[in-house]
N, C-alpha and C positions, 0 to 999 in steps of 0.2 A: 474845807478840811477841818476836822476836829482834831486838834493837837492836845492830847490829854497828858500834860506834863505830870510826871510822877514825883512822889515823895522819894527820899533817899532809899535806894534798894528796890524800887518798884520798876517793872518794865514800862516802857513808853509805848503807847498805842497811837499811831497816826492813822486816821480814817478819812475816807471820802465816800460820798453817797450820791445816788441818783434815783429818782422816781418819776418816770415820764409816761405820759398817756399813750404815746406811739400813734398808731393809726386807728385806735379804738374811739368809741364815743364816750367812754368813761374809764376811769382808772380804778381797777379792781385790785391793784397791788397796794401794799402798805409796808412801811418799815419804821422801826423805832429802836432806840437804844437808851440805856441808863447805866449809871455808875453808882455803886455803893461801896465806899471805902476802896479797898484794893480790888474789888470785883467789878467787872464790866460785862454787860449783856447786850447783844445785838440780835435783832429779829427781822426777818423778811417773810412776808406772806403774800400769797396770790389767791384771791377769792374766786368763787364760782357760784352760780345760782341766779342768773338773771342780772339785769342792770343794777338794781339796788342791792340784791342779795350778795353779790360778790364784794361790793364795797363794804357792806356791813360786816361780812364774815372776816375779811382780812383785817378790818379795824378792830374787831373783837379779838382776833388771834394775837395781834401785836400788843394791843393795850392790855388784854387780859394776862398775857405772859409777863410783860414788863411790870404790871401792877403786883403780880404774885412775887416776882423777883424782888421788887423794892420793899415789900412788906416783910419778907423773911429771907434775906440774901444768904446764900450758902453755896459752897463749891463742892458738889457731889452729883453723881448720876441721879440719885434719888431726889435731890433738890431741883435739878433741871427737869426731870420727868414730872414732878409735881407742878411746876410752872406751866408746862405744856398741857398737862391734863386739866389744869384750871381754865386755860383758854378754850380747850375742847368743850368743857362743861358749859362755859358761857355761850358758845355758839349753839350747842345742843338745846340749851334752855331758851335761847332766843328763837330758835326754829319752832319750838312748841308754843311759845307765847305769841308769835306773829305768823299766822297761817300763810301770809303772802311770801314769807321767807323760809318756807318749810323745806326747800331744796338747797338752801345755801350751805356751803362748806368752804374750807380754805386749806391750802398747803401751808407749811411752816418750816422755817429753817432758823435755828437759834444757836448762837455761839456764846459760851460763857468763858471768860478769861479771868484767872486769878493772877494779878500782876505781882503779887508778893511771892507766890509759889512758882511763878513762871510756868503755868500749865493752862491747858484749855480742855473744855468739854463741849460737845455739840450734840444737837438733836434735830431730827427732821421727820416729816411725814408728807408724802406727795412728791412733786417733782421740782420744788424749789431746792436748789443745790448749795452745798458747802464744799469748797475746795480748799485744801491746806497745802501750801507751797513751802518747800525747803530748798535752798540753793537754786531758786528760780525754776524748780521742777515740782510737779504735783506729787506730793507724798501720800495724800489720802483724799478721797472724795466720797460723798454720799451716793447711794444707789437709789434711783427713782422708784417710787411706788406707782408705776405705769404699766398698762397692759403691754405696751411695746417693749418694755424692759424684760418682761417675761419671754417675749419672742427672741430677744437678744440672748438671754440666758439659755434658751433652748436651741440656739443655733440657727433660727429661722431667718434672722437678718443681722446685719452688723450694726455697731453703734452709730456709724455714719449714716447708714440707711434709715435708722430710727429717727434721725432728726427731721426727716421729711415724710415719714410714714403717715398714711391717712388716719391712722388710729393713735397718733402720738399723744393726743391730748386726753386720752381715756385713762383716768386714774382708778386704782382699786383701793386707795386709802387716802383720807383727808380728815382734818379736824371737823367735827360736827356730823360727819357721815356715819351711818350705822354699819360698821364692819368690825371684823375681829383682828384687824392689823394694828398692833400697838406702835406707839411712837418709838423710833430707833434712837437710842442714846449711847454715846461712848461710855463704857462702864468705868474707865479709869482715866485720870487726867493725862493728857498728852504733853510731855515736856516741851517747852518752847525755848527758842534761842534767838538772839539778834539776827535779823535777816529773814526770819520766817514771815509768811504772809497768808492772809485768808481772803477768800471771795465768797460772799453769800449773794446769790442772784436768782431771780425768777427766770422762766424760760424765755422771756423777752430778750434776755442777753445771751444765755448759753446756747440757745438754738442757732444763733447767728455767729458765735465766736467759738472756733474749735479750741480744744485744750492746748494744742501745740502753739496756737496764737496767743493764748493767755500767758503761757510760759515765755514766749519770745518778747511780748510787750513788757512783761515784768522785768526781764533781764536788761532791757534798754531804758526803762523809765527812771527819771531822776527824782520822782516823788510819787506818793500814792495817788494824788490827784491826776498826775500825768498818766499813770498806769490805767486808771479807770477811764479817763478820756480817750486813751488810745484804743481800749477795747470797744468803747462806744463807736469810735470811728470805723473799726473793722466791721462791726455789726451794721453800721449805716451803709458802708460800701456794698456789703453782701446783700442787704435788703434792697438797695437801689437796682440790683441786677435780677430781682425776683418779682413775681407778680402777686406774692402773698401780702396779706394785711399785717402790718407790724403790730405785735402785741405790746401791752404795757411792759416797760423795762424798769426794773428795780434792782438795786444792788448796794451792798456795803463792800468796800475794799479796805483792808487793814494791813498795816505794816507793823512789825514788832522790832523794837530797838531798845537801847539802854540810854538813859539821859547822859548828856555830855558832862564830863567832870567839871 
């Protein structure tokens, strides 16, 4: 756990993380975080494009975004969008420069927190998700850029059916891919309060843990580490009852609090 003790007047962020290979032969997920003064940035990415391509793409996504954040930290939708677009450009440039990687792309989920203003912004593209919890309940969540999400929106299947749909991994937007779907960014800072929580995770976690289970484990957890460990246990139990190959599992879990007096 990263216990980022705050200066006087700043929110306290407690975080836990996991990045596991699962049943795959390589780990195409990546995660990275950085802090600049009162600002903290967390990024999770899930790459695609072959054995090497996926790893390269997710690495460029996380490193490119965090490097842009560190070079010019700011708390605004425009600043966060610039960071994501910088990562997108790096993947696109690498695709052109290295023919063997011409099909690589990456999802991205980025969370920006201003501990002084007690506010958060987030951005995403693809099916790596961000969940925002208040009073142990999901208050907001990103919507996937997946073909099956369009089926759900059109009423052709339910969200639960989408978890096991044969086309569930088909994306219509990702970093580095040539499409017209822009990154989605919250336009205004979301006010934070003690007790709030965030979960950034690849499909290796959320496909196996239902939202109601995320909430239940959050309500009973004594620490952010315990919360993430409990969700991994839920995923492991469900996977053990399945014949599927377990995907890479990557997540940041964060709790918001105030420093003890």
